N, C-alpha and C positions, 0 to 999 in steps of 0.2 A: 697073798702078802707080797708087796713090792720088794725087789732086791735093792741093794745099795745104788746101783746104776740108774734104775728108773726113778728112785727118789731124788738122786742128784740131778738128773735131767729136768724133772718137774720143778724142783726147787730153784735151780739156776735159771730156767726160762722165766719163772715168776720174778725172781729178785733182780736179774740182770737185764731182762728184755721186756718185763711187764706183761708176759704172756701167761695167762692163768690156765690151769688144767680145768677142763670142762666136767670131768668125772673124777672121783677119788682114784688115786693111783693104787691099784690093788693087785696087779700082776705085772707082766713084762711090757705093758703098753701104757703110753701117756697120751691122752686125748686132749688136744688143744684147739682153740679157735684162732685162725689166722686168715688174713685176707689173701686173695688169689695172687696178688703181686708178689707177696713174700713167698708163698708156696711155689710159685713158678720160678722165682729167683733161686730158691734152694734146690729145686729140681735141676736147673741149669748148671748148678755147681756140683751136681752129681749125687745129691742126697736122695734117697729113695724112701718114700712114704706115700700113703694113700689117703684120699678124702674118704672119711668114714660116714659122715652124715651131712647132707646138704643143709645150708649152703656153704659152711665154712669150718666144719669140725674135721680135723685130721688126726690120724692114728700114727703115732711115732712109736716104733718098737725098739726095745733093747734086748740083747741076748746075754747069756752068761759070759760071752767073750767081748762084749762092748767095753771099751776102755774109757778111762777118764779123759784121755787125750782126744778121743773121738768126740766125746761130749763137748769138750772145750772148743774143738774145731767147729762143731755144729753151732754152738752159741755164738762164736766169733762171726760166722757167716750170717746168722740172724741179725746180729747187731750191725754189721756192715750194710746189709740190705735195708735195715730200718732207719738208717741215717737220712 
């Protein structure tokens, strides 16, 4: 069962950035499809996540300590890089 933070991350990525979850959000991970340019840009901004399935599925992890502010910062960076 996803926590509030994973659900928030998945929902906001979909609503604000048009990035859909590839798999149902059932635990502390959100799996999304994003292009290499976006993933590389996010890595350069200090975000840490990993490619899960080739060619473009990435695993975004949330912990019990992930804050809504961190999610907002991540979403803001996604939106800046997608402009």
